[in-house]
VEXTORZA-262505 format. One line per field, with one value per residue (C-alpha): chain; residue in three letters; x, y, z. Coordinates in steps of 0.5 Angstrom, whole numbers, plus 500, padded with zeros to 3 digits. Each point is the difference from the previous one (the first is absolute). Example, Ala and Ser with C-alpha at 12.3 -4.5 7.8 and 13.67 -1.06 7.14 Angstrom:
chain: (A	A)
res: (ALA	SER)
x: (525	502)
y: (491	507)
z: (516	498)
//
This chain:
chain: (A	A	A	A	A	A	A	A	A	A	A	A	A	A	A	A	A	A	A	A	A	A	A	A	A	A	A	A	A	A	A	A	A	A	A	A	A	A	A	A	A	A	A	A	A	A	A	A	A	A	A	A	A	A	A	A	A	A	A	A	A	A	A	A	A	A	A	A	A	A	A	A	A	A	A	A	A	A	A	A	A	A	A	A	A	A	A	A	A	A	A	A	A	A	A	A	A	A	A	A	A	A	A	A	A	A	A	A	A	A	A	A	A	A	A	A	A	A	A	A	A	A	A	A	A	A	A	A	A	A	A	A	A	A	A	A	A	A	A	A	A	A	A	A	A	A	A	A	A	A	A	A	A	A	A	A	A	A	A	A	A	A	A	A	A	A	A	A	A	A	A	A	A	A	A	A	A	A	A	A	A	A	A	A	A	A	A	A	A	A	A	A	A	A	A	A	A	A	A	A	A	A	A	A	A	A	A	A	A	A	A	A	A	A	A	A	A	A	A	A	A	A	A	A	A	A	A	A	A	A	A	A	A	A	A	A	A	A	A	A	A	A	A	A	A	A	A	A	A	A	A	A	A	A	A	A	A	A	A)
res: (MET	SER	GLN	PRO	ARG	VAL	THR	ALA	THR	ASP	ALA	MET	GLU	THR	ALA	TYR	GLY	TYR	ARG	THR	VAL	GLU	GLY	GLY	GLY	GLU	LYS	GLN	GLU	ARG	VAL	ASN	GLY	VAL	PHE	HIS	ARG	VAL	ALA	GLU	ARG	TYR	ASP	LEU	MET	ASN	ASP	LEU	MET	SER	GLY	GLY	LEU	HIS	ARG	ALA	TRP	LYS	ALA	ALA	MET	VAL	ALA	TRP	LEU	SER	PRO	PRO	HIS	ARG	PRO	GLU	TYR	ARG	PHE	LEU	ASP	VAL	ALA	GLY	GLY	THR	GLY	ASP	ILE	ALA	PHE	ARG	ILE	VAL	GLU	ALA	THR	ARG	ARG	ARG	ALA	HIS	GLY	THR	VAL	LEU	ASP	ILE	ASN	ALA	SER	MET	LEU	GLY	VAL	GLY	ALA	GLU	ARG	ALA	ALA	LYS	ARG	ARG	LEU	ASP	GLY	ASN	LEU	GLU	PHE	VAL	GLU	GLY	ASN	ALA	GLU	SER	LEU	PRO	LEU	PRO	ASP	ASN	SER	PHE	ASP	ALA	TYR	THR	ILE	ALA	PHE	GLY	ILE	ARG	ASN	VAL	PRO	LYS	ILE	ASP	ALA	ALA	LEU	SER	GLU	ALA	TYR	ARG	VAL	LEU	LYS	PRO	GLY	GLY	ARG	PHE	LEU	CYS	LEU	GLU	PHE	SER	GLU	VAL	ASP	LEU	PRO	MET	LEU	ASP	ARG	VAL	TYR	GLU	ALA	TRP	SER	PHE	LYS	ALA	ILE	PRO	ARG	ILE	GLY	GLU	VAL	VAL	ALA	ARG	ASP	ARG	GLU	SER	TYR	GLU	TYR	LEU	VAL	GLU	SER	ILE	ARG	ARG	PHE	PRO	ASN	GLN	THR	ASN	PHE	ALA	ALA	ALA	ILE	ARG	ARG	ALA	GLY	PHE	GLU	ARG	VAL	ASP	TYR	ARG	ASN	LEU	SER	GLY	GLY	ILE	ALA	ALA	ILE	HIS	SER	GLY	TRP	LYS	LEU)
x: (505	504	505	506	499	500	507	499	494	498	499	494	496	498	500	493	502	503	496	503	495	501	502	499	493	497	504	497	493	501	502	495	495	503	500	493	498	504	499	495	504	507	502	498	504	506	499	500	506	504	497	498	507	498	498	507	503	496	501	508	500	496	505	506	497	499	496	500	495	499	494	503	503	497	501	497	498	500	496	497	492	498	504	503	507	497	496	507	504	494	500	507	500	495	495	504	503	496	500	498	498	501	497	498	494	494	497	506	500	492	502	506	495	495	505	503	493	499	506	499	507	496	503	507	500	498	498	502	499	507	505	507	503	498	498	495	504	505	508	503	493	501	505	499	497	498	497	499	498	499	506	500	493	503	502	505	504	506	495	496	507	502	493	501	507	496	495	504	503	508	501	494	500	497	498	497	498	499	500	507	505	501	507	499	501	495	495	500	497	495	498	500	495	495	500	499	496	496	499	496	496	498	498	496	496	500	500	497	506	505	503	502	503	504	503	502	504	503	501	504	505	501	502	507	504	503	506	497	495	504	505	493	499	507	499	494	505	499	506	501	496	499	496	498	497	494	498	506	499	493	499	505	500	504	502	503	501	500	506)
y: (474	504	506	503	504	508	502	507	503	505	495	498	506	498	492	498	492	498	506	507	506	507	502	500	503	494	495	503	500	493	497	504	496	493	502	502	494	495	504	495	494	503	495	495	503	500	493	498	504	497	493	503	502	507	500	497	505	506	497	500	507	503	495	504	507	498	506	502	500	507	504	506	495	502	496	501	494	502	496	497	501	494	501	493	503	505	495	496	506	503	493	499	506	497	505	506	503	505	499	503	496	503	498	503	495	502	493	497	505	498	493	502	505	495	494	505	502	492	499	506	503	506	505	498	501	505	499	505	500	503	499	497	504	506	499	505	499	505	499	496	497	492	495	495	500	493	498	493	497	507	504	496	503	507	504	504	496	505	505	495	499	507	501	494	504	507	497	496	503	500	493	497	494	498	493	497	493	498	494	500	496	492	498	492	497	495	504	506	495	497	507	503	494	501	508	500	494	499	507	503	494	500	507	499	494	503	507	501	504	497	507	503	493	500	508	498	494	504	506	495	498	507	503	501	495	500	504	505	502	500	505	504	501	502	505	503	502	493	497	493	498	492	495	493	495	495	494	499	508	499	506	505	505	506	504	507	506	507	502)
z: (459	505	498	503	506	500	503	501	505	495	494	504	499	493	502	501	500	494	496	499	502	499	507	507	499	496	504	506	497	498	507	503	496	502	507	500	497	505	507	503	498	501	506	495	494	505	502	492	499	505	502	507	501	501	507	502	496	503	507	499	497	507	504	496	502	507	502	507	505	501	499	496	495	493	494	492	496	493	495	506	499	502	507	500	502	504	504	502	502	505	503	500	505	504	497	502	493	496	492	494	494	493	494	493	499	504	499	504	505	501	502	505	504	500	503	505	503	500	504	504	497	497	506	499	492	495	493	495	492	497	495	502	495	504	507	503	507	503	500	506	503	500	504	494	493	497	494	498	493	498	497	493	499	501	493	503	505	501	502	505	503	501	503	505	502	501	504	505	506	501	502	497	496	493	499	493	499	493	495	497	496	502	501	500	493	501	504	495	494	505	502	493	497	506	499	493	499	506	503	494	500	507	500	494	504	507	498	493	499	496	497	507	502	494	501	508	497	495	505	504	494	498	507	501	504	507	498	496	505	505	496	499	508	501	494	504	506	504	504	503	494	500	498	502	495	502	497	495	498	498	504	504	506	498	506	501	505	500	504)
//
């Protein structure tokens, strides 16, 4: 069933779930295929992966960010194509903040831009296609960088963290919400069974796409745990690095500052 976690971020470059691929290019191509297939069902996918808890976790992330009600506040949400985090941040600032939503996947961005228009938030948000490992954005330009359930799908995680540091202003904040390592003995067994037995089957029935859901479950189990990922954030130059476990460690929010 499950396999040991990858402890080093650079090992994720060739880890496509439990399979080993030749490098970042092949992994990125495979991951793109997954998200092209699930773009229209992305919220449903997160509901299945988290039992609906992802909505509370995202609310906790934005609450910890605590964005100010200032029109000059600028944030970057990476791998956030459908806009879920960006919408929450804008609403938390009483529609004063302005954000850039960046995603490598055009299908995801299309869903997000359409939703932003329906919510009348398109004046607050810009949707940009780009790679987290090489952001098409200037240095020192954002007050906050957020990424939710996206960084484990980036082949070169250390490069993405370095880019996050580069584009943040001095005093800027990095926040990452990601599935993590369960730290409760009974809960980990229940969650393991749900993940490997139920989620791929539900994906097959609901989305007619078992393979994508198998990859997503496996990618969670291969991602570095809380301590190792926090160390990677520090290596990128961030200070005051901290994390908060959610739901017994099923997910965790990581925080760092560019000081």
